[in-house]
C-alpha positions in Angstrom: 8.4 -10.2 8.1 11.8 -10.6 9.8 13.7 -13.9 9.5 16.6 -15.5 11.3 18.5 -18.6 10.9 19.5 -21.0 13.7 22.8 -22.7 12.8 23.7 -25.8 14.8 27.2 -27.2 14.2 28.0 -30.7 15.1 31.1 -31.0 17.3 33.6 -33.4 15.8 35.5 -36.2 17.6 38.2 -34.1 19.3 40.4 -37.1 20.0 41.9 -36.5 16.5 44.4 -33.6 16.6 43.3 -32.3 13.2 39.7 -32.1 14.4 40.7 -30.4 17.6 42.7 -27.7 15.8 39.9 -27.1 13.2 37.3 -26.9 15.9 39.3 -24.4 17.9 39.7 -22.2 14.8 36.0 -22.5 14.1 35.0 -21.5 17.7 37.4 -18.5 17.6 36.1 -17.3 14.3 32.5 -17.6 15.4 33.2 -15.8 18.7 34.9 -13.0 16.7 32.0 -12.8 14.3 29.6 -12.5 17.2 31.7 -9.7 18.8 31.9 -7.8 15.5 28.2 -8.1 14.7 26.1 -7.7 17.9 23.0 -8.9 16.2 24.4 -12.4 16.0 23.5 -14.4 19.1 26.1 -17.0 20.1 23.9 -19.4 22.1 26.6 -22.0 22.7 30.0 -22.5 21.1 28.3 -24.3 18.2 24.8 -22.7 18.0 24.2 -19.3 16.4 21.2 -17.3 15.8 21.8 -14.9 12.8 19.2 -12.3 11.7 18.6 -12.3 7.9 16.7 -9.0 7.7 19.7 -6.7 6.5 22.2 -8.7 4.6 23.6 -12.2 4.4 27.3 -11.4 5.0 27.2 -12.8 8.6 25.6 -16.0 7.4 28.2 -16.3 4.6 31.1 -15.8 7.1 29.6 -18.3 9.5 29.1 -21.0 6.8 32.7 -20.4 5.5 33.9 -20.9 9.1 32.0 -24.1 9.5 34.0 -25.6 6.6 34.0 -29.4 6.8 31.9 -29.7 9.9 28.4 -31.1 9.7 25.6 -28.6 10.5 21.9 -28.2 10.6 19.8 -25.1 10.3 16.3 -23.8 11.0 14.8 -20.7 9.5 12.7 -18.8 12.0 10.4 -15.8 11.6 9.6 -13.3 14.4 6.4 -15.2 15.3 8.3 -18.5 15.9 10.9 -16.8 18.0 8.3 -15.1 20.1 6.4 -18.3 20.7 9.6 -20.0 21.9 10.3 -17.2 24.3 6.7 -17.2 25.7 6.7 -21.0 26.1 9.8 -20.7 28.4 8.0 -18.3 30.7 
């Protein structure tokens, strides 16, 4: 069975200059990661869907990029993803 992880990163309070710079670096790193690895789906600037069927390097890079930001995750299998797509139709 194929698994993926949905990573949801909480956007910090950008009124602080340090948070704004860190967030910008995070967004750029994640966009670059999604360009380098086309299996990674960047759903928004802070939500990624990463397949776990080959290796965990993309996940490791994403978690390192997240750094101090709060995040949540959900592990999905193919059946769960298919149900979500079908429920939208």
